[in-house]
C-alpha positions as CSV (number, residue, x, y, z in Angstrom):
1,X,29.7,-98.6,23.1
2,X,32.9,-99.0,21.0
3,X,33.3,-96.7,17.9
4,X,33.8,-98.4,14.5
5,X,35.5,-96.8,11.5
6,X,33.1,-96.1,8.5
7,X,35.7,-94.6,6.2
8,X,39.1,-93.1,6.4
9,X,39.4,-90.9,9.5
10,X,35.7,-91.2,10.5
11,X,34.6,-93.2,13.6
12,X,30.9,-94.1,14.1
13,X,29.0,-95.4,17.1
14,X,28.4,-99.1,16.8
15,X,24.9,-100.2,15.7
16,X,24.1,-96.6,14.6
17,X,23.4,-96.1,11.0
18,X,23.6,-92.5,9.9
19,X,21.1,-91.6,7.1
20,X,22.1,-89.6,4.1
21,X,19.3,-87.1,4.6
22,X,17.3,-85.8,7.6
23,X,14.5,-83.6,8.7
24,X,15.5,-80.1,9.6
25,X,13.9,-76.7,10.3
26,X,15.6,-74.1,8.2
27,X,15.4,-70.3,8.3
28,X,15.9,-69.2,4.7
29,X,15.1,-65.5,5.0
30,X,13.5,-63.0,7.3
31,X,10.4,-64.6,8.7
32,X,10.7,-67.6,6.3
33,X,10.8,-70.9,8.1
34,X,10.6,-74.2,6.3
35,X,10.7,-77.9,7.3
36,X,13.3,-79.5,5.0
37,X,12.7,-83.3,4.9
38,X,15.7,-84.0,2.7
39,X,18.6,-81.9,4.2
40,X,21.9,-83.7,3.7
41,X,23.6,-85.3,6.7
42,X,27.3,-84.5,6.3
43,X,29.8,-87.0,7.8
44,X,32.5,-85.2,9.9
45,X,35.7,-84.2,8.3
46,X,39.0,-83.6,10.2
47,X,38.4,-82.0,13.6
48,X,34.6,-82.3,13.2
49,X,31.9,-84.0,15.3
50,X,28.5,-85.2,14.2
51,X,25.9,-85.4,17.0
52,X,22.4,-86.8,17.1
53,X,20.1,-84.3,18.7
54,X,18.1,-85.7,21.6
55,X,16.1,-82.6,22.6
56,X,16.2,-78.9,21.9
57,X,14.1,-76.1,23.6
58,X,12.5,-73.3,21.7
59,X,13.6,-69.8,22.8
60,X,12.4,-66.3,22.4
61,X,15.9,-65.5,21.0
62,X,14.9,-67.7,18.0
63,X,12.3,-65.1,17.2
64,X,14.9,-62.3,17.0
65,X,16.8,-64.4,14.5
66,X,13.6,-65.2,12.7
67,X,12.8,-61.5,12.2
68,X,16.3,-60.1,11.7
69,X,17.9,-63.0,9.8
70,X,21.2,-61.8,8.3
71,X,21.0,-58.5,10.2
72,X,21.1,-60.2,13.5
73,X,24.4,-59.4,15.3
74,X,25.2,-63.2,15.7
75,X,24.4,-64.1,12.1
76,X,27.3,-62.0,10.7
77,X,30.6,-63.1,9.4
78,X,33.3,-63.9,12.0
79,X,35.9,-61.2,11.9
80,X,38.4,-62.5,14.4
81,X,39.3,-65.5,16.7
82,X,39.8,-68.2,14.0
83,X,41.5,-68.5,10.7
84,X,39.2,-67.8,7.7
85,X,40.7,-70.9,6.0
86,X,39.3,-73.1,8.8
87,X,35.8,-71.6,8.4
88,X,35.8,-72.5,4.7
89,X,36.1,-76.2,5.7
90,X,33.0,-76.2,8.0
91,X,29.8,-77.0,6.1
92,X,27.7,-75.8,9.1
93,X,29.2,-72.3,9.1
94,X,26.4,-70.3,7.5
95,X,26.8,-66.5,8.1
96,X,25.0,-63.7,6.4
97,X,22.3,-64.6,3.8
98,X,23.0,-68.4,4.0
99,X,20.1,-70.5,5.3
100,X,20.6,-71.6,8.9
101,X,19.1,-74.0,11.4
102,X,17.9,-72.4,14.6
103,X,18.1,-74.1,18.0
104,X,20.6,-73.6,20.8
105,X,19.1,-75.2,23.9
106,X,20.3,-78.6,23.1
107,X,21.4,-82.0,24.5
108,X,23.1,-84.3,22.0
109,X,24.8,-87.6,21.7
110,X,28.0,-87.9,19.7
111,X,27.6,-90.5,16.9
112,X,30.7,-89.9,14.7
113,X,33.9,-88.0,14.8
114,X,36.6,-87.1,12.2
115,X,40.3,-87.5,12.3
116,X,42.0,-85.3,14.9
117,X,39.1,-85.2,17.4
118,X,40.5,-86.0,20.8
119,X,38.3,-84.5,23.5
120,X,34.9,-86.1,22.9
121,X,33.8,-89.7,23.2
122,X,31.6,-91.4,20.6
123,X,28.4,-92.5,22.2
124,X,28.4,-90.0,25.0
125,X,25.7,-87.6,25.9
126,X,26.6,-83.9,26.1
127,X,25.0,-80.6,27.1
128,X,25.9,-78.0,24.4
129,X,27.3,-74.5,25.3
130,X,26.6,-72.5,22.2
131,X,28.0,-69.1,22.9
132,X,31.4,-68.6,21.2
133,X,32.5,-65.4,22.8
134,X,36.0,-65.4,21.5
135,X,34.8,-65.5,17.8
136,X,33.8,-62.0,17.2
137,X,31.3,-60.7,14.7
138,X,31.1,-57.0,13.9
139,X,28.8,-56.3,16.9
140,X,28.6,-59.5,18.9
141,X,30.0,-63.0,18.7
142,X,29.4,-66.3,16.9
143,X,26.9,-68.9,18.2
144,X,25.4,-72.2,17.4
145,X,21.9,-71.7,16.0
146,X,22.9,-68.4,14.3
147,X,26.0,-68.3,12.1
148,X,26.6,-71.9,12.8
149,X,23.7,-74.4,12.1
150,X,21.8,-75.2,15.3
151,X,19.9,-78.2,16.8
152,X,16.5,-78.1,15.2
153,X,17.5,-81.0,13.1
154,X,18.1,-84.7,13.6
155,X,21.9,-84.4,13.3
156,X,24.1,-81.4,13.9
157,X,27.7,-81.0,12.8
158,X,30.3,-79.1,15.0
159,X,34.0,-78.4,14.6
160,X,36.3,-79.0,17.6
161,X,38.3,-75.9,16.6
162,X,35.2,-73.7,16.9
163,X,33.8,-75.2,20.1
164,X,37.1,-75.1,22.1
165,X,37.9,-71.9,23.9
166,X,41.3,-70.2,23.8
167,X,41.8,-71.6,27.3
168,X,41.3,-75.1,25.9
169,X,37.8,-75.7,27.4
170,X,35.5,-77.8,25.2
171,X,31.9,-76.4,25.0
172,X,30.4,-79.9,25.2
173,X,29.6,-80.7,28.9
174,X,29.3,-84.3,30.1
175,X,25.6,-85.0,30.9
176,X,24.1,-87.6,33.1
177,X,22.2,-90.5,31.7
178,X,19.8,-90.4,34.7
179,X,18.2,-87.1,33.7
180,X,15.6,-86.4,31.1
181,X,16.9,-84.8,27.9
182,X,14.6,-81.9,28.5
183,X,16.0,-81.1,31.9
184,X,19.5,-81.1,30.5
185,X,18.7,-79.0,27.4
186,X,16.9,-76.5,29.6
187,X,20.1,-75.9,31.5
188,X,21.1,-73.5,28.7
189,X,18.3,-71.0,29.2
190,X,18.6,-71.3,33.0
191,X,22.3,-70.6,32.6
192,X,21.5,-67.5,30.6
193,X,19.3,-66.4,33.6
194,X,22.1,-67.2,36.0
195,X,24.6,-65.2,33.9
196,X,22.4,-62.1,34.2
197,X,23.1,-62.1,37.9
198,X,26.6,-63.6,38.1
199,X,28.1,-61.4,35.4
200,X,31.2,-59.6,36.8
201,X,31.1,-55.8,36.7
202,X,33.6,-53.0,37.2
203,X,36.7,-55.2,36.6
204,X,38.5,-52.4,34.8
205,X,39.8,-52.1,31.2
206,X,41.3,-54.8,29.1
207,X,45.0,-54.4,28.2
208,X,45.9,-51.7,25.7
209,X,42.4,-50.3,25.8
210,X,41.5,-47.0,24.2
211,X,40.0,-44.1,26.0
212,X,38.2,-40.9,24.8
213,X,38.0,-37.8,27.0
214,X,35.6,-35.1,26.0
215,X,35.5,-32.0,28.2
216,X,32.9,-29.2,27.8
217,X,32.8,-28.3,31.5
218,X,35.7,-27.1,33.7
219,X,37.3,-29.6,36.0
220,X,40.5,-30.1,37.9
221,X,43.1,-31.8,35.6
222,X,44.8,-33.2,38.7
223,X,41.7,-35.2,39.5
224,X,41.7,-36.7,36.0
225,X,45.4,-37.5,36.3
226,X,44.9,-39.2,39.6
227,X,41.9,-41.1,38.3
228,X,43.8,-42.4,35.3
229,X,46.8,-43.4,37.4
230,X,44.6,-45.3,40.0
231,X,42.1,-46.9,37.8
232,X,43.4,-47.3,34.3
233,X,47.1,-48.2,34.3
234,X,46.6,-50.5,31.3
235,X,45.4,-47.7,28.9
236,X,47.0,-48.1,25.4
237,X,46.1,-44.6,24.3
238,X,43.8,-41.6,24.9
239,X,42.0,-39.3,22.5
240,X,41.3,-35.9,23.9
241,X,38.6,-33.5,22.8
242,X,38.8,-30.4,25.0
243,X,37.3,-27.0,24.9
244,X,40.5,-25.7,26.4
245,X,43.9,-27.3,26.5
246,X,44.4,-29.3,29.8
247,X,46.9,-28.0,32.3
248,X,48.5,-31.4,33.0
249,X,49.5,-34.4,31.0
250,X,49.4,-38.2,31.7
251,X,51.9,-40.8,31.0
252,X,50.0,-42.5,28.2
253,X,50.0,-41.8,24.5
254,X,47.7,-38.9,23.6
255,X,46.0,-38.0,20.3
256,X,44.3,-34.6,20.2
257,X,41.1,-34.2,18.2
258,X,39.1,-31.0,17.6
259,X,35.7,-32.6,17.0
260,X,33.9,-35.8,18.0
261,X,33.0,-36.3,14.3
262,X,36.7,-36.9,13.6
263,X,36.6,-40.0,15.7
264,X,35.9,-43.5,14.5
265,X,32.7,-45.3,15.6
266,X,33.2,-48.2,18.1
267,X,36.7,-47.1,18.7
268,X,36.8,-46.6,22.4
269,X,36.6,-48.9,25.4
270,X,36.1,-46.1,27.8
271,X,34.6,-42.6,27.3
272,X,34.8,-39.9,29.9
273,X,32.5,-37.0,29.2
274,X,32.8,-33.8,31.4
275,X,29.7,-31.8,30.6
276,X,25.9,-31.8,30.4
277,X,25.0,-31.3,26.8
278,X,22.4,-34.0,25.6
279,X,23.5,-33.6,21.9
280,X,27.1,-34.2,22.8
281,X,26.1,-37.3,24.8
282,X,24.1,-38.7,21.9
283,X,27.0,-38.2,19.5
284,X,29.3,-40.2,21.9
285,X,27.3,-43.4,22.1
286,X,28.4,-44.6,18.6
287,X,32.0,-44.1,19.5
288,X,31.7,-46.7,22.3
289,X,33.1,-50.1,21.6
290,X,31.3,-53.4,22.6
291,X,31.5,-53.8,26.3
292,X,32.7,-50.2,26.7
293,X,31.8,-47.8,29.5
294,X,30.5,-44.3,29.1
295,X,31.1,-42.2,32.3
296,X,29.1,-39.0,32.4
297,X,30.6,-36.4,34.7
298,X,28.1,-33.7,35.0
299,X,30.3,-31.3,37.0
300,X,27.2,-29.8,38.6
301,X,25.4,-29.3,35.3
302,X,21.9,-30.4,34.3
303,X,21.1,-32.2,31.1
304,X,17.8,-30.4,30.7
305,X,16.0,-33.1,28.6
306,X,15.9,-36.8,28.0
307,X,18.7,-38.4,26.0
308,X,18.3,-40.8,23.1
309,X,20.1,-43.8,24.5
310,X,21.0,-47.1,22.7
311,X,19.5,-49.4,25.3
312,X,19.6,-52.4,22.9
313,X,23.4,-52.2,23.1
314,X,23.3,-52.8,26.8
315,X,22.1,-56.4,26.2
316,X,23.8,-57.3,23.0
317,X,26.8,-55.0,23.0
318,X,27.4,-55.2,26.8
319,X,27.9,-51.4,27.0
320,X,27.6,-49.8,30.4
321,X,26.4,-46.2,31.3
322,X,27.5,-44.6,34.6
323,X,27.7,-41.1,35.9
324,X,28.1,-38.6,38.7
325,X,26.8,-35.1,39.4
326,X,30.3,-34.2,40.7
327,X,33.5,-33.4,38.8
328,X,35.3,-36.6,39.7
329,X,34.9,-39.7,37.5
330,X,35.9,-41.9,40.4
331,X,32.6,-41.1,42.1
332,X,30.8,-42.9,39.3
333,X,33.1,-45.9,38.9
334,X,33.1,-46.4,42.7
335,X,29.4,-47.2,42.6
336,X,29.6,-49.9,39.9
337,X,28.2,-53.1,41.5
338,X,30.5,-56.1,41.6
339,X,27.9,-58.2,39.8
340,X,24.2,-58.3,38.9
341,X,23.1,-60.3,41.9
342,X,19.9,-59.3,43.8
343,X,20.6,-57.8,47.3
344,X,19.2,-58.3,50.7
345,X,15.9,-56.4,51.0
346,X,15.5,-55.8,47.3
347,X,12.1,-55.1,45.9
348,X,12.3,-57.0,42.6
349,X,10.0,-56.4,39.7
350,X,10.0,-59.0,36.9
351,X,8.2,-57.4,34.0
352,X,6.9,-60.1,31.7
353,X,7.1,-62.7,34.4
354,X,4.7,-65.2,32.9
355,X,6.8,-66.1,29.8
356,X,9.1,-69.0,29.9
357,X,12.2,-67.0,30.7
358,X,10.4,-64.6,33.1
359,X,9.2,-67.7,35.0
360,X,12.8,-68.8,35.4
361,X,13.8,-65.4,36.8
362,X,10.9,-65.5,39.3
363,X,11.8,-69.0,40.5
364,X,15.5,-68.2,40.6
365,X,15.1,-65.2,42.8
366,X,12.6,-66.8,45.1
367,X,14.9,-69.7,45.6
368,X,18.2,-67.8,45.7
369,X,18.4,-67.6,49.5
370,X,18.7,-63.8,49.7
371,X,16.9,-62.5,52.8
372,X,14.0,-60.1,53.0
373,X,13.3,-59.7,49.3
374,X,9.9,-59.2,47.6
375,X,9.4,-60.6,44.1
376,X,6.7,-58.8,42.1
377,X,5.8,-60.7,39.0
378,X,3.9,-58.8,36.3
379,X,2.3,-60.1,33.2
380,X,-0.7,-59.0,31.0
381,X,-1.8,-62.6,30.4
382,X,-3.9,-64.0,33.2
383,X,-3.4,-67.6,31.9
384,X,0.3,-67.2,32.1
385,X,0.1,-65.7,35.6
386,X,-2.1,-68.6,36.7
387,X,0.5,-71.1,35.5
388,X,3.3,-69.1,37.1
389,X,1.4,-69.0,40.4
390,X,1.0,-72.7,40.4
391,X,4.8,-73.1,40.6
392,X,5.9,-69.9,42.3
393,X,3.5,-69.6,45.3
394,X,4.5,-73.0,46.9
395,X,8.2,-72.1,46.4
396,X,7.8,-68.6,47.9
397,X,6.0,-70.1,50.9
398,X,8.7,-72.7,51.3
399,X,11.5,-70.1,51.1
400,X,9.7,-67.5,53.2
401,X,9.7,-64.9,50.3
402,X,7.1,-62.2,49.6
403,X,5.7,-63.1,46.2
404,X,3.3,-60.6,44.5
405,X,1.9,-61.5,41.1
406,X,0.0,-58.7,39.3
407,X,-1.5,-57.7,36.0
408,X,-0.2,-54.2,34.9
409,X,-3.6,-53.4,33.4
410,X,-5.2,-53.8,36.8
411,X,-2.5,-53.1,39.3
412,X,1.1,-51.9,39.9
413,X,3.7,-52.5,42.7
414,X,2.8,-50.3,45.6
415,X,6.5,-49.8,46.7
416,X,9.6,-48.4,45.0
417,X,11.4,-51.0,43.0
418,X,15.1,-51.4,43.7
419,X,15.8,-54.2,41.1
420,X,13.9,-54.5,37.8
421,X,14.2,-57.3,35.3
422,X,12.9,-56.5,31.9
423,X,11.6,-59.5,30.0
424,X,9.7,-57.6,27.3
425,X,11.9,-56.5,24.3
426,X,10.4,-53.0,24.1
427,X,12.9,-50.1,24.5
428,X,10.4,-47.7,26.0
429,X,10.0,-49.9,29.1
430,X,13.6,-49.0,30.0
431,X,12.7,-45.3,30.1
432,X,9.5,-46.0,32.0
433,X,11.5,-48.0,34.6
434,X,14.0,-45.2,35.1
435,X,11.2,-42.8,35.8
436,X,9.9,-44.8,38.8
437,X,12.8,-46.9,40.1
438,X,14.3,-46.3,43.6
439,X,17.7,-44.8,44.5
440,X,20.5,-47.3,43.7
441,X,18.2,-49.4,41.5
442,X,19.7,-52.1,39.2
443,X,17.8,-52.3,35.9
444,X,18.5,-55.6,34.3
445,X,17.8,-55.4,30.5
446,X,17.5,-59.1,30.0
447,X,15.1,-59.0,27.0
448,X,16.9,-58.9,23.7
449,X,16.0,-55.4,22.6
450,X,17.5,-55.2,19.0
451,X,21.0,-53.7,19.2
452,X,20.0,-50.7,17.1
453,X,16.9,-49.7,19.2
454,X,17.0,-46.5,21.2
455,X,14.9,-44.9,23.9
456,X,14.4,-41.5,25.5
457,X,16.0,-41.8,28.9
458,X,16.0,-39.3,31.8
459,X,19.7,-39.7,32.3
460,X,19.7,-36.8,34.8
461,X,17.5,-38.9,37.1
462,X,19.4,-42.0,36.3
463,X,22.6,-40.3,37.4
464,X,21.2,-38.5,40.4
465,X,19.5,-41.7,41.7
466,X,22.7,-43.7,41.1
467,X,21.0,-46.3,38.9
468,X,22.8,-48.9,36.9
469,X,21.8,-50.6,33.6
470,X,23.0,-54.2,33.3
471,X,22.5,-56.6,30.4
472,X,23.9,-59.9,29.2
473,X,23.5,-62.2,26.2
474,X,24.0,-65.9,26.4
475,X,25.9,-67.6,29.2
476,X,29.4,-68.8,30.2
477,X,30.6,-72.4,30.4
478,X,30.9,-72.0,34.2
479,X,27.3,-70.8,34.4
480,X,26.1,-73.9,32.6
481,X,28.2,-76.3,34.7
482,X,26.9,-74.7,37.9
483,X,23.3,-75.0,36.8
484,X,23.8,-78.6,35.6
485,X,25.2,-79.4,39.0
486,X,22.1,-78.0,40.6
487,X,19.9,-80.2,38.3
488,X,22.0,-83.3,38.8
489,X,21.9,-82.8,42.6
490,X,18.2,-82.3,42.7
491,X,18.4,-78.7,43.9
492,X,16.8,-77.4,40.7
493,X,14.1,-79.1,38.5
494,X,14.3,-77.5,35.1
495,X,11.5,-79.8,34.0
496,X,9.1,-77.4,35.8
497,X,9.5,-75.1,32.8
498,X,8.1,-77.6,30.2
499,X,4.6,-76.7,28.9
500,X,4.5,-78.5,25.5
501,X,6.4,-81.0,23.4
502,X,6.7,-81.8,19.7
503,X,8.8,-83.4,17.0
504,X,10.3,-81.5,14.1
505,X,6.9,-81.7,12.4
506,X,5.6,-79.3,15.1
507,X,8.6,-77.2,15.5
508,X,7.6,-74.4,13.1
509,X,4.2,-74.2,14.8
510,X,6.1,-74.2,18.1
511,X,8.2,-71.2,17.1
512,X,5.0,-69.4,16.0
513,X,3.5,-70.3,19.4
514,X,6.4,-68.6,21.1
515,X,5.9,-65.6,18.9
516,X,2.2,-65.3,19.8
517,X,2.9,-66.1,23.5
518,X,0.4,-68.9,23.1
519,X,1.9,-71.3,25.5
520,X,3.0,-70.4,29.1
521,X,6.2,-72.3,29.4
522,X,9.0,-73.9,27.4
523,X,8.4,-76.0,24.3
524,X,10.7,-79.0,23.9
525,X,11.4,-80.5,20.5
526,X,12.3,-84.2,20.2
527,X,13.7,-84.7,16.6
528,X,13.4,-88.5,16.9
529,X,9.6,-88.2,17.5
530,X,8.2,-88.6,14.1
531,X,4.9,-86.9,13.1
532,X,4.4,-85.4,16.6
533,X,2.8,-82.0,16.3
534,X,2.9,-79.3,18.9
535,X,1.1,-80.7,22.0
536,X,0.6,-79.1,25.4
537,X,1.1,-81.4,28.4
538,X,-2.6,-81.5,29.2
539,X,-3.5,-82.6,25.7
540,X,-0.6,-85.0,25.6
541,X,-2.1,-86.8,28.5
542,X,-5.3,-87.1,26.6
543,X,-3.6,-88.2,23.3
544,X,-1.2,-90.6,25.0
545,X,-2.7,-91.8,28.4
546,X,0.5,-93.8,29.1
547,X,2.5,-90.6,29.0
548,X,-0.1,-88.7,31.0
549,X,0.1,-91.4,33.7
550,X,3.8,-90.7,34.1
551,X,3.4,-86.9,34.7
552,X,4.1,-85.8,38.2
553,X,1.4,-83.4,39.4
554,X,1.0,-82.4,35.7
555,X,4.7,-81.6,35.3
556,X,7.2,-83.1,32.9
557,X,9.8,-85.6,34.0
558,X,12.2,-88.4,32.9
559,X,9.6,-91.1,33.0
560,X,7.1,-89.2,30.9
561,X,9.8,-88.4,28.4
562,X,11.0,-92.0,28.2
563,X,7.4,-93.2,27.6
564,X,6.8,-90.6,24.9
565,X,10.0,-91.6,23.0
566,X,9.0,-95.3,23.4
567,X,5.6,-94.7,21.9
568,X,6.7,-92.5,19.1
569,X,9.2,-95.0,17.9
570,X,7.0,-98.0,17.9
């Protein structure tokens, strides 16, 4: 379809009239959602792209924004990565207290572009990658649906300068016309799941990184010097807090400090702590920068009590905690896994498996092709477990995988867990998992525990058992491309996740349903479906028999979606 100019510098898809106003779900304050039926549709300015939203999935992450609003780490002002003057020209940039539009699991069609847009095609369909990792906020990064308006509206405005990475990659991915919009939009949450396992670990420090060394126990300075020389050749500077002056120096710039309190918060990419004082450890966590590593070198000591640990920062801040009972920090770094992937023979426990994202983790690990694994799937809701079993049991049988669903109120895994996936955003569960996990266990903190939340952790056991906390937020462009390729090739059917549909009229109710865990599966919002309230698939079949006749075994698919859109627009 050829674009036609509508005014100077703006090109519009032929036969596509853009209205002056639209329906949009807006978050105007903490826990304050509203359906705005007269939100302005802004035509794109220079470098900007206007898209019509075909479908958007509701996500548990929307609830975190709902509750935290301006205090959410991704709702803050952008502090680096783009010129402030550019941000002032983008109407959809809404940090802080500004009302925003949630929604980040989206598939869109470009309907108009402004002058200077070169890398998108008017009329084309795209999967949206919403995680702008190079645009830093104070504690995280920018994202569509947070400090940029998201897709729970009929039209969404983006800026090419925002959605293009420093490497020149555009965060709009070509999407097939042969797939349902739902299956494409759901690539985003599936990619977040994939990123939780594919994330690269132990790759060393970034250039000019800053290190803090705190020593309360005796150690061989030559061991430290060797460690720094072998592992951290790119260090830009080291701050030292020693009980006694070290006997040897390094070849990097050194700043000496008498007290930890003299150090700035968030100022260090790597912290080495030689000692076993819980209070000292607790004072070090605030000094760790996002994606920083705290290495606890016990030097044979014992912590003696649980340590208050910022487990929320593992997910949102990407911090990592490692340690060793010896006096050599290399003994800890040498055990960092290369990635978060499940391993042959793992006993996997997905805690909160019956929710939409938990279901994805279960299906993913059953179908990953890793030999001799057992997947335990725990959930308190029997209805959600029943829905999960309907999908997971046939897949487990097909892939020759041990699948063990359970209700924690009635049962628990009867074997040591070597890989735990935490889907419930409760910090205490991290501590509970450490208390029972096996030697070498990976504990994947997938649930978005608020960044400021802490938990009492038995770090002595964590270190002795060589456990490893891992956590990710969002996904990468490569993750999304890989998952989309699986969907387009038929290796993965993301439609299996769909449990209910609605238009924007039902989106607020849908978000509340996610909050109350009312529906076991994903809710897909179709902005073009007027006056369609929240409707589960079984009730949809009753309300629209023509749509019900298109369902395949009760599951959503392209034919059912096509029929629903046809009926709703009659």
